[in-house]
N, C-alpha and C positions, 0 to 999 in steps of 0.2 A: 236333661230332659227335653225332647223334642214336643211341638206342638204337632197334634193329631188333626186331621180334616175336622173329625167333629168340636173339637175346641176351636179349631177358626170359625168354625160356623157360628159356635157360641158368641165369639168375640163380634161376628158380624151384626148379629142380633142386638148386642147390648150397645153397640155403636149407632144403633137406629133411635136410641131412646134421645129424646131432649133432656138434657139436664137443668136445663132452665128454669124449668116448673115440674113441679110434682102432678099437676092435673091433667099434662097429658102423658097416654099411653102408645100403646102401638095393637095392632091386630093382625096377627099371621092367620091367612084363609087356609083352609083345609085344600083351596087346589094350588097353593103355592110350591114354590119348589121341594120336594121330600125332604131333604136336607136342611133346610129351613125350618120347616115344621117339627122335625125330630129336633133341631135345636130348639127350639123354643120349648118343647116338652120337657128337655134336659134341664133347661135354666128354670123352669117353675120346679121340677123335682128336686133342684138342689134348694130351692126356696129364694131365688133371685128374681123370680115374678110371680105376681099374683094369679096368673091363669094360665094354663095348658098352653094357650094360643095367644098369649102376650099379656096383656094389663098393665098393669103399671108396675114399676122396680118397687121391690122390698127396700128396708132401710139396708141390707148387705147388697142388694142388686145395685142400690145407687152408687155405693162404694165401688163395686166391681165396674160398673159401666164407667165410672168416671176415670178408674185406672186405665181401663182399656182404651178409652179417647184421650186421655191424655197421653198413652204410648204410640198411640196411633198419630197424632199431632207431632209427637220427638220423631218418631222415624220418617215422617214426611217432609220433615222441616229438611232443607239441604244445606243450611250453614249453622250447625252444631256448632258450640264452643264450649269448651270448657272452664 
């Protein structure tokens, strides 16, 4: 299974959320890059965020964002040991 450009955009949006608090959301303005607007809408359609233009993470969205951010951290680490 390959990552499509659409999935990568969704991952980018998920990585914008601050996981340290549930009181902080995001807002993707209508004049943002079309790919970001579309990715945010898809995340809302999938039930991961509360609003079609951002909002807050749902419970499932929080899990997805945590996994996405953890994966990004792992892949950016240069000295990974097994």
